[in-house]
C-alpha positions, 0 to 999 in steps of 0.5 A: 273205342270208348262208348260214350253211352256206357256209364259207371255207377259210383266206381270204387277204384280209379286209374291214374294214367300218369302223363298221357302221351309220355307213358314210354318215358315216364320211368325216366321222368320219375328220376328228376321228380324223385330227386326234387322230392328228396331235396324238398324233404331233406331241405325242409326237414333240415330247415325245421331242425335249424329253427327248432334248435336255434332259440334266436330264430323263435320269432314270427318270421321264422315260425312262419317259415317253419309252417311253410316247411311243414306245408311243403313236406305234406304237399309233396308227400301227398303227390310224389310217392303215388306218382313214382309208383305209377311211373316206375311200378305201373301201380295206376289203380287208386281207391276212389275215397283215397283219390278224394283224400289226396285231392283234399290234401293237395288243395287244402295245403295249397290254400295253407301255403298261400295263407302263410305267404300272406302272413309273411308279407304282413309280418314284413309290412309291420316290421319295416313300416312300424318297426317299434310296434312289431314285437307288440303286434306280432306276438306268439299268440297272434302267430298261433292264431294266424296259423290256426285261421289259415289252416281252418280257412283252407280246410273249410273251403276245400271240404265242400268240393269233396262232399259235392263230388261224393254226394252229387256225382254218381255216374261216370263216363270212365274211371280213367284219370288222365293225370298223375295225381287226383286233382279237382277238375280231373275228377269232375271231368269224369262225371256223366252228370251236370257238373256246373255246381262243382266247377263254379264252386271250384272256381269260387275257392280258387279265386277267393283264396288266390284273389284275397291273398294275392291282393293283400300280399301285393299291397303289403309289398308296395307299401314296404317298397314305398317305405324302404325307398324313403329311408335316408341312408342307402345302407338302411335301404339295402338292409330292409330290402334284403329282409324281403327279397327271399319272401318276394322270390318265394311269392313270385315263384308260387303264384307264377307257377300256380296261375300258369298251371291254372290258366293252361289247364282251363283255357290252353285247349291248344296245348298238348295234354302232357304239357298240362300235366308236366306243368301241374307236376312242376307246380307241386314240386318246384316250390317245396324244393326251392323254398329252403334253398332260397331262404337258406341262401338269402337269409343270413341268420339261417345260414349262420344257424346252419353252420353253427348246427353243422359245427356242433354235429362235427364236434 
């Protein structure tokens, strides 16, 4: 039995359990997870190739989609290879600093993805509400600046979580993380010291990013809907709405899974731990897999560019 009086001073290696309670079937769980990862990487890579090769897609909306594709590849690659190593080869050990690096990448690129979804919502808002001014407002320079700000915001907000863990927390009850990847609260819970600063700052980052982005995304789409419903022609309304439907699907998918994972992790104490971990894994795997599928199906110009590229490859 674990002795709560035993502490470990600044451990160099941690152990990732995987999915607690489902260790005997993790090898089977890894199969759909691997399939989702392969679809995510291939789908997003194809997506990036289509946007890169088709000059007509070098517009703000598609540049933001390319940023989203890169983010999804990095986010899923930060998690899945190590997760599959745990599930299939029982390679559970991970260096403490590597664990912090994984945590930093995951939370940074989650923040970047949220920021890109906000940028895409603002792009649709200007395109539909102020169509004559869209080209003058959303220049390539502005798109570059938005991408830089979104990346820096996420990195600057997440960096202190790494510093607070590395510099404040020296003693740990255990080196075993009941998770399949290194997540902020999963690491903080191991500490044998006062962690209220870490918890408060973690909540501050989550609510700052999600609260700000979600508020302005919602306001943008509300204004878009008001403008669309006031268009005189039904065909114009449908065309305007179709340009937003893929964005809305991606937005709802990302935030629904994010908040479901967040609240079950912190307040769903009656929910079994393996359910928490499965939800957290699905949250990091479903959006990268579904985003290229949603945009490929719902965006006519991307479909046309895909078939055009396919025809060239077959010649």
